[in-house]
DOLO-110982 format. One record per residue (C-alpha): residue in three letters; x, y, z; residue number from 1. Coordinates in pm, whole numbers. Layout:
BEGIN
  code       X       Y       Z  pos
   ALA       X       Y       Z  NUM
...
This chain:
BEGIN
  code       X       Y       Z  pos
   MET   14139   15981    1971    1
   ASP   14063   16180    2282    2
   TYR   14239   15966    2552    3
   SER   14143   16210    2829    4
   ALA   13773   16139    2778    5
   ALA   13841   15765    2792    6
   VAL   14016   15804    3123    7
   VAL   13760   16038    3279    8
   LYS   13456   15817    3210    9
   PRO   13584   15511    3398   10
   SER   13695   15738    3683   11
   LEU   13349   15887    3715   12
   ALA   13192   15541    3704   13
   ALA   13426   15414    3974   14
   ALA   13352   15711    4195   15
   ALA   12978   15655    4159   16
   SER   13020   15287    4245   17
   ARG   13217   15377    4557   18
   GLN   12948   15621    4664   19
   ARG   12675   15354    4623   20
   TRP   12884   15102    4825   21
   ALA   12941   15355    5104   22
   LEU   12569   15437    5114   23
   ALA   12471   15069    5130   24
   THR   12727   15004    5403   25
   SER   12596   15295    5607   26
   LEU   12237   15177    5571   27
   SER   12333   14823    5679   28
   ALA   12514   14956    5983   29
   LEU   12215   15166    6080   30
   LEU   11981   14866    6038   31
   CYS   12201   14643    6260   32
   LEU   12226   14918    6522   33
   SER   11847   14955    6519   34
   LEU   11800   14581    6566   35
   LEU   12045   14572    6857   36
   VAL   11869   14863    7028   37
   SER   11531   14689    6985   38
   VAL   11659   14364    7135   39
   GLY   11811   14554    7426   40
   ILE   11481   14728    7495   41
   LEU   11297   14394    7491   42
   LEU   11546   14237    7730   43
   LEU   11535   14529    7968   44
   GLY   11157   14538    7961   45
   SER   11111   14163    8015   46
   SER   11026   14030    8360   47
   ARG   11221   13711    8290   48
   PRO   11589   13703    8386   49
   PHE   11849   13679    8115   50
   ARG   11994   13331    8069   51
   PRO   12324   13259    7895   52
   LEU   12272   13056    7581   53
   PHE   12473   12757    7699   54
   ALA   12387   12766    8071   55
   VAL   12308   12425    8223   56
   PRO   11960   12441    8386   57
   GLN   11929   12326    8745   58
   GLN   11712   12016    8788   59
   PRO   11435   12068    9045   60
   GLU   11384   11799    9302   61
   ALA   11117   11553    9183   62
   PRO   10787   11595    9369   63
   TRP   10774   11228    9468   64
   GLU   11125   11235    9620   65
   ARG   11051   11560    9801   66
   TYR   10729   11410    9933   67
   ALA   10910   11096   10053   68
   LYS   11177   11299   10236   69
   LEU   10914   11509   10408   70
   ALA   10716   11199   10500   71
   GLU   11013   11040   10672   72
   ALA   11090   11359   10865   73
   ALA   10733   11451   10959   74
   SER   10568   11394   11292   75
   LEU   10334   11109   11206   76
   SER    9975   11089   11331   77
   PRO    9840   10733   11344   78
   SER    9485   10625   11289   79
   PRO    9353   10397   11561   80
   GLY    9132   10103   11505   81
   GLY    9078    9882   11206   82
   SER    8828    9626   11096   83
   VAL    8850    9250   11107   84
   HIS    8955    9252   10741   85
   ASP    9261    9461   10818   86
   ARG    9357    9237   11108   87
   HIS    9345    8935   10876   88
   ALA    9570    9110   10624   89
   ALA    9822    9228   10883   90
   ALA   10012    8900   10892   91
   VAL   10098    8940   10525   92
   VAL   10147    9308   10453   93
   ALA   10162    9514   10770   94
   PRO   10478    9672   10907   95
   ALA   10549    9646   11276   96
   ALA   10335    9867   11497   97
   THR   10514   10174   11624   98
   THR   10244   10392   11777   99
   PRO    9972   10328   12038  100
   GLY    9620   10297   11905  101
   LEU    9724   10200   11552  102
   ASP    9617    9880   11383  103
   GLU    9919    9740   11203  104
   ASP    9751    9729   10863  105
   GLU    9603   10080   10888  106
   LYS    9929   10278   10886  107
   GLU    9904   10354   10515  108
   GLU    9602   10578   10548  109
   ASP    9734   10791   10829  110
   ASP   10114   10801   10820  111
   ALA   10209   11057   10559  112
   ILE   10303   11424   10550  113
   SER   10106   11740   10508  114
   GLU   10335   11939   10283  115
   ALA   10285   11749    9959  116
   PRO   10279   11943    9631  117
   ALA    9942   12011    9474  118
   PRO    9809   11730    9256  119
   ALA    9723   11789    8895  120
   PRO    9346   11809    8851  121
   ALA    9214   11465    8765  122
   PRO    9002   11465    8448  123
   ALA    8633   11393    8468  124
   PRO    8509   11102    8257  125
   ALA    8404   11167    7901  126
   GLU    8033   11208    7854  127
   LYS    7778   11076    7609  128
   GLU    7622   11294    7347  129
   GLY    7303   11481    7426  130
   GLU    7191   11592    7766  131
   GLU    7478   11423    7951  132
   GLN    7724   11670    7801  133
   SER    7587   11936    8035  134
   CYS    7580   11704    8339  135
   ASP    7918   11681    8512  136
   LEU    7888   11422    8789  137
   PHE    8215   11513    8958  138
   GLU    8186   11891    8957  139
   GLY    7929   12066    9168  140
   ARG    7867   12166    9528  141
   TRP    7756   12027    9862  142
   VAL    7409   12134    9976  143
   ARG    7237   12054   10303  144
   ASP    6951   11809   10257  145
   THR    6623   11966   10365  146
   ALA    6392   11692   10238  147
   GLY    6490   11436   10500  148
   HIS    6646   11190   10253  149
   TYR    6990   11193   10414  150
   PRO    7138   10993   10567  151
   LEU    7030   10711   10337  152
   TYR    7057   10462   10627  153
   GLU    7170   10454   10989  154
   ALA    7474   10270   11123  155
   ALA    7256   10077   11368  156
   GLU    7080    9917   11069  157
   CYS    7402    9754   10943  158
   PRO    7525    9488   11188  159
   PHE    7836    9420   10977  160
   LEU    7956    9783   10966  161
   SER    8304    9812   11119  162
   ASP    8327   10000   11449  163
   GLN    8613   10210   11316  164
   VAL    8378   10424   11103  165
   THR    8056   10429   11308  166
   CYS    8130   10775   11440  167
   ARG    7804   10845   11621  168
   ARG    7821   10514   11800  169
   ASN    8175   10605   11907  170
   GLY    8055   10924   12072  171
   ARG    8055   11190   11799  172
   PRO    7811   11453   11929  173
   ASP    7715   11620   11598  174
   SER    7521   11456   11314  175
   GLY    7523   11728   11049  176
   TYR    7801   11555   10853  177
   LYS    7544   11290   10750  178
   GLN    7301   11541   10600  179
   TRP    7495   11686   10308  180
   ARG    7391   11604    9952  181
   TRP    7618   11630    9650  182
   GLN    7465   11841    9373  183
   PRO    7647   11775    9041  184
   ARG    7670   12064    8800  185
   GLY    7394   12064    8538  186
   CYS    7247   11730    8645  187
   GLY    6922   11837    8809  188
   GLU    6831   11799    9173  189
   GLY    6657   11465    9120  190
   LEU    6970   11272    9026  191
   PHE    7048   11169    9386  192
   GLY    6716   11180    9561  193
   SER    6558   10942    9811  194
   GLY    6589   10645    9576  195
   GLY    6961   10584    9631  196
   ARG    6920   10254    9813  197
   GLU    6655   10118    9576  198
   ALA    6866   10220    9275  199
   ALA    7165   10037    9422  200
   LEU    6956    9725    9476  201
   GLU    6824    9725    9121  202
   GLN    7166    9794    8973  203
   CYS    7296    9493    9165  204
   ARG    7021    9255    9054  205
   ASN    7179    8951    8882  206
   ARG    7519    9115    8911  207
   ARG    7853    9060    9083  208
   LEU    8028    9381    9195  209
   VAL    8383    9363    9329  210
   PHE    8586    9631    9508  211
   VAL    8963    9577    9500  212
   GLY    9219    9785    9691  213
   ASP    9302    9923   10034  214
   SER    9090   10012   10337  215
   LEU    8950   10320   10160  216
   ASN    8792   10084    9908  217
   ARG    8673    9871   10200  218
   ASN    8515   10193   10333  219
   MET    8333   10219    9998  220
   TRP    8237    9849   10002  221
   GLU    8084    9877   10351  222
   SER    7882   10175   10233  223
   PHE    7751    9988    9929  224
   ALA    7665    9679   10135  225
   CYS    7472    9899   10382  226
   LEU    7280   10064   10098  227
   LEU    7173    9721    9975  228
   TYR    7105    9567   10316  229
   THR    6876    9848   10428  230
   ALA    6684    9837   10099  231
   VAL    6600    9466   10076  232
   PRO    6245    9379   10190  233
   ASP    6360    9068   10379  234
   ARG    6695    9125   10549  235
   SER    6708    8764   10666  236
   ARG    6774    8679   10300  237
   THR    7116    8845   10310  238
   LEU    7455    8714   10412  239
   VAL    7800    8855   10491  240
   ASP    8071    8594   10444  241
   ASP    8439    8633   10540  242
   VAL    8551    8385   10276  243
   ALA    8923    8419   10342  244
   SER    9178    8660   10480  245
   GLY    9109    8990   10304  246
   TYR    8814    8856   10103  247
   THR    8456    8933   10212  248
   ILE    8124    8896   10030  249
   PHE    7782    9052   10089  250
   ARG    7496    8863    9923  251
   ALA    7136    8964    9862  252
   MET    7000    8624    9771  253
   ASP    6656    8723    9642  254
   TYR    6826    8957    9395  255
   ASN    7105    8718    9293  256
   CYS    7340    8999    9388  257
   SER    7687    8990    9545  258
   VAL    7918    9273    9646  259
   GLU    8273    9164    9726  260
   PHE    8585    9319    9870  261
   PHE    8940    9200    9791  262
   TRP    9219    9338   10009  263
   SER    9503    9435    9773  264
   PRO    9652    9772    9878  265
   PHE    9923    9772    9607  266
   LEU    9724    9580    9341  267
   VAL   10051    9396    9270  268
   LYS   10177    9104    9481  269
   LEU   10340    9148    9821  270
   GLU   10518    8826    9920  271
   THR   10666    8732   10256  272
   LYS   10984    8529   10208  273
   GLN   11109    8241   10423  274
   ASP   11348    8479   10596  275
   ARG   11044    8701   10680  276
   THR   11150    8978   10442  277
   ARG   10877    9125   10225  278
   ALA   10915    9154    9849  279
   LEU   10684    9373    9641  280
   LYS   10669    9206    9298  281
   LEU   10607    9486    9052  282
   ASP   10534    9254    8760  283
   GLN   10285    9018    8928  284
   LEU    9931    9046    9059  285
   PRO    9816    8833    9354  286
   ALA    9691    8493    9242  287
   THR    9365    8556    9429  288
   LEU    9273    8826    9177  289
   GLU    9213    8551    8923  290
   GLN    8880    8518    9103  291
   LEU    8781    8854    8955  292
   ARG    8722    8696    8616  293
   GLY    8357    8704    8523  294
   ALA    8259    8990    8756  295
   ASP    8008    9237    8617  296
   VAL    8162    9545    8783  297
   LEU    8520    9595    8907  298
   VAL    8619    9898    9116  299
   PHE    8995    9935    9177  300
   ASN    9200   10175    9386  301
   THR    9555   10209    9518  302
   GLY    9774   10492    9637  303
   HIS    9811   10545   10012  304
   TRP   10050   10259   10081  305
   TRP   10294   10370    9811  306
   THR   10387   10694    9987  307
   HIS   10547   10539   10293  308
   THR   10917   10545   10367  309
   GLY   11148   10408   10634  310
   LYS   11000   10175   10895  311
   LEU   10647   10257   10781  312
   ARG   10704   10109   10438  313
   ALA   10527    9777   10389  314
   TRP   10799    9613   10178  315
   ASP   11167    9543   10233  316
   HIS   11268    9531    9868  317
   LEU   11126    9547    9515  318
   GLU   11138    9264    9262  319
   ARG   11097    9235    8888  320
   ASP   11144    8913    8690  321
   GLY   11237    8748    9018  322
   LYS   11532    8982    9073  323
   LEU   11586    9263    9320  324
   VAL   11558    9608    9164  325
   GLU   11627    9957    9298  326
   MET   11405   10248    9194  327
   GLY   11222   10546    9334  328
   GLY   10866   10542    9460  329
   GLU   10719   10703    9149  330
   ALA   10891   10460    8912  331
   ALA   10777   10161    9122  332
   PHE   10421   10293    9136  333
   ASN   10420   10341    8758  334
   MET   10551    9989    8696  335
   ALA   10284    9840    8923  336
   LEU   10007   10035    8748  337
   THR   10142    9920    8411  338
   THR   10127    9559    8532  339
   TRP    9767    9610    8650  340
   ALA    9667    9779    8322  341
   ARG    9809    9493    8114  342
   TRP    9630    9238    8330  343
   VAL    9298    9414    8279  344
   ASP    9358    9444    7904  345
   HIS    9435    9072    7868  346
   ASN    9204    8915    8128  347
   VAL    8886    9122    8155  348
   ASP    8611    9076    7900  349
   THR    8489    9433    7872  350
   ALA    8187    9320    7672  351
   ARG    8063    9179    8003  352
   THR    8256    9364    8274  353
   ARG    8259    9736    8352  354
   VAL    8591    9853    8497  355
   PHE    8629   10156    8725  356
   PHE    8929   10315    8893  357
   ARG    8854   10537    9192  358
   SER    9077   10840    9226  359
   VAL    9276   10931    9537  360
   SER    9074   10964    9856  361
   PRO    9210   11281   10021  362
   GLU    9325   11307   10381  363
   HIS    9289   11619   10594  364
   LYS    9589   11690   10813  365
   SER    9805   11985   10915  366
   GLU    9667   12304   10754  367
   ASN    9339   12128   10672  368
   TRP    9309   11919   10986  369
   CYS    8983   11728   11027  370
   TYR    8980   11761   11407  371
   ASN    8671   11945   11542  372
   GLN    8534   12016   11192  373
   THR    8155   12000   11158  374
   SER    8077   12129   10807  375
   PRO    8229   12117   10458  376
   VAL    8472   12383   10346  377
   THR    8343   12637   10097  378
   ASP    8407   12550    9735  379
   GLY    8700   12756    9613  380
   THR    8881   12743    9947  381
   ALA    9247   12654    9909  382
   ILE    9306   12293   10015  383
   VAL    9655   12163   10087  384
   PRO    9658   11824    9909  385
   TRP    9812   11523   10076  386
   PHE    9951   11344    9770  387
   PRO   10208   11444    9509  388
   LYS   10062   11531    9170  389
   SER   10283   11264    9012  390
   MET   10065   10996    9173  391
   VAL    9759   11133    8996  392
   SER    9949   11165    8667  393
   VAL   10075   10805    8681  394
   VAL    9722   10671    8723  395
   GLU    9580   10883    8442  396
   ARG    9866   10803    8205  397
   ASN    9826   10428    8253  398
   ILE    9449   10439    8211  399
   ARG    9488   10635    7888  400
   SER    9726   10371    7753  401
   MET    9479   10085    7802  402
   ARG    9273    9916    7536  403
   ALA    8999    9840    7788  404
   PRO    8763   10129    7862  405
   VAL    8816   10224    8228  406
   THR    8581   10477    8386  407
   TYR    8763   10714    8620  408
   LEU    8563   10788    8937  409
   ASN    8706   11130    9003  410
   ILE    8601   11178    9367  411
   THR    8912   11365    9484  412
   ARG    8801   11727    9465  413
   LEU    8447   11677    9595  414
   SER    8594   11476    9885  415
   GLU    8854   11743    9962  416
   LEU    8565   11971   10054  417
   ARG    8438   11724   10317  418
   ILE    8685   11809   10590  419
   ASP    8406   11733   10839  420
   ALA    8338   11374   10729  421
   HIS    8629   11185   10894  422
   PRO    8604   10985   11221  423
   SER    8866   11211   11382  424
   VAL    8874   11111   11752  425
   TYR    8543   10923   11728  426
   THR    8696   10595   11624  427
   ILE    8833   10290   11807  428
   THR    9161   10171   11955  429
   ARG    9366    9877   11841  430
   GLU    9178    9671   12099  431
   GLY    8848    9759   11929  432
   LYS    8720    9996   12198  433
   PRO    8606   10357   12148  434
   LEU    8868   10612   12245  435
   SER    8856   10720   12607  436
   MET    8809   11085   12700  437
   GLU    9179   11104   12776  438
   GLN    9267   10964   12433  439
   ARG    9027   11204   12259  440
   GLN    9222   11487   12416  441
   GLN    9529   11366   12222  442
   PRO    9410   11420   11863  443
   LEU    9766   11446   11729  444
   VAL    9807   11082   11824  445
   TYR    9459   10938   11777  446
   ALA    9261   11142   11522  447
   ASP    9174   10946   11207  448
   CYS    9165   11195   10921  449
   SER    9196   10931   10649  450
   HIS    8888   10711   10663  451
   TRP    8529   10834   10648  452
   CYS    8233   10810   10883  453
   LEU    7943   10588   10777  454
   PRO    7684   10682   10688  455
   GLY    7864   10962   10512  456
   LEU    8080   11056   10218  457
   PRO    8141   10706   10068  458
   ASP    7764   10681   10016  459
   THR    7800   10963    9763  460
   TRP    8091   10781    9597  461
   ASN    7858   10486    9545  462
   LEU    7577   10703    9409  463
   LEU    7828   10840    9158  464
   LEU    7929   10482    9074  465
   LEU    7564   10394    9009  466
   ALA    7514   10703    8794  467
   SER    7828   10615    8596  468
   LEU    7703   10258    8546  469
   ALA    7397   10404    8373  470
   ARG    7625   10574    8122  471
   SER    7830   10429    7839  472
   PRO    8173   10294    7938  473
   VAL    8440   10558    7878  474
   ASN    8812   10599    7924  475
   VAL    9011   10895    8059  476
   HIS    9067   11123    7761  477
């Protein structure tokens, strides 16, 4: 046997195996090096900074808390005046007056800050199939009325209109703010023509419409009542009845129509204790809202009063299940909206009643101050919003969670453009008198950039309400 051949063959095989292993190792090393180079190039070329894998991210300050801090530190501009309904409500919910010319129950609309973060865009209501899919009621532009249809009425025609918002009567020299017409996108020019008042009257026939909320919803109620009053053939067959503190009814008797306003700025219950402290009960609605049962149309709003801090805040403490609770403004607002949503789900027969929630009515202060403005801003102009986006998100989230279909009247953006439509210095004092010339020269103290002149913008809100009533009930999706 040739032992040398037996030894050589395994040696050659081993050498070949070692060569293959070395080659494979070299190729693997080259591949790893190539991958590392590629990752390095990506990191160097990225505009984002490198973050360690286990770094703890910094938590940004919540928008609501930042808004509240700024509100407490800001120089606050009060809104003078206030209607009889506000003065009735003041004994229950108003904080102590701190500024001349300010009705106690009107602080919520005017005492906030101007550096709030931008709100998330509120969604427009869903639309029916067919032609309505191309008609977006809440997107469009403001156009000057050339046909003579606007204003739809004059303040002098409505004897019950509050002096706070009758701007021309209070000395406003310009009238152009009354002559702008909202043109919704894709809806045709005839949607809001000269028949606004007649349409309102017919929509109200054999119906009970109820507005529930703060003085911005009272602004809307006064507008609707004026639309009806100026349309009825026999105005002597109408009645305005202050039924109770914060509860007013307009009736058009020949049409079996009533339009009501309930003062409820938080929607949930604000209770004054025996020791005069004020408790906001986040899990209860005011007992008076039981009277809403059986209404044909309900229009809710809330928002402005929730943003106050310090001495401007309308409550002393929060309660839930009869116990004091501590929480931030956003959490309290969310809990209150949840309580309202559950009440609607369990107490409103949506086979009979249409439910609406009106979005935030914007204010115009600081960068977008309403003082001396006489025309709308151009669509696309940057507007500094007055409310934190979390407020909008809380409302939308709660509406989405409801079983009841709630139509969202998304008037925020179209109203942001109407920087010219506020009373500004053409309003009234706490004593119910128009501002003097000296007071008008102090707009930082007296300008009302929260409410709206009538006739004016709230008339458009009501035309949008009427148009929405003609559509199928929808939710926010």
